[in-house]
Structures are given as structure tokens and as C-alpha cells.
N, C-alpha and C positions, 0 to 999 in steps of 0.2 A: 724852468723849475719854479714852482710857486714859492713865494717867500724869498726868492733870491734878490739881492740888491743890485746886481749887475745887469745892465740893459742887454737885451739880446739883439743881434743884428740879423736882419732878414737878407739873405743873399740868394741869388739865382745861380744854378749850376748849368754850365753849358754841356750839351750832349757829348760832342766830340770836338776838342780844340783842334783848330787847323794850323798846320805849320806853314812857314813861308814858302816852302817848296811845293805845297799842295796846289795844283793848278786846276783842279776839277771845279766846275761851276755848279752851284746849288740849283735845285729845281726852281726856286724863286727867281734867280738870275736868268735862267733859261726862259722862264715865262715872260719876264720883262723884255728880253731880247726879241722874243717871238711876237709880242703883241703889236709892236709898231708896224712891221711889214703887213701883218694880217689886217690890222685896222686900216692902214693906207690902201690896201687892195679892196677892202669892202667899201670904203668911201669912194674910191675911183669907180668901182662898178655901179655905185649908187648915183654917179654923175656929178660929184663934187669937183670943183676946179682944183688943179694940182697945187696952185699957190695957196689956196685955202687949206688944203690937206697938210701941206708942209708947215704952215703957220700954226695950225691946230696941234700937230704932233710935236713941234718945237716947244709950244707953250706947255703941253703936258709933260714933256721931259724936264723943262725948267722948273715946273712946280714940284715934280718928284724929287729933283736934286735939292731944292730948298727944303722940302719936308725932311729928307734924309739928313741934311745938315742940322736942322733944328733938333731932330730926335737925337742925333749923336751928341750934339752940344748939351742937350738936356740931361743925357746920361752922365756926361762928364761933370756937369754942375752938381747933380745929385751925389756923385761919388765924392766930389770935393766937400760938400756940406756934410756928408756922412763921416768922412775922415776928420773933419774939423770938430764934429760933435764928440768923437771918440778919443780925441787927443786930450790928455790931462793937462791942465794949465799949471 
């Protein structure tokens, strides 16, 4: 509202919150599960050594895990800063 002195918070809404008993896998999760065997098969057919394939795929998985952890931590840090900014002193 123009002229309002209270700051507005920008929030994102989730489409459908998941419950703890919901065991369905999202399309993104299924894609991540499928990419490793497909990529390993393609690299094997291309003639790459099995040890090199395993090392490559393990490195990709580790990089993905670190990235997911950083993103999740960044969201928590942003939420912490947001709540600290909105708490009256």
C-alpha cells in the first residue's frame, strides 16, 4: 500500500505441501535417480574405463549433495535474517 509505514514481506507460497506420510517421488527426484545409470551406460558404450566412470559419477553426486546443502543452508540463513529484521527491539 503506498504511503504505508510498515515494511512488506515477500514470501513464496508452495504449491502443495507434502506430509510426512507422502512417499511419492517428485519428477525431479526421479530424473536424478535415472540420470546416473543412463550416463554410466552411455560412458561404458563409449569405451570409458569402469573405474573412471565410477569416479566421475561419485564426484558428480558429491558436488550435487554439497550444492543442495549450501542452498538449504542459505535459505535458513535468509529466514533467520528476515525474522531478525522483523522482530521489534
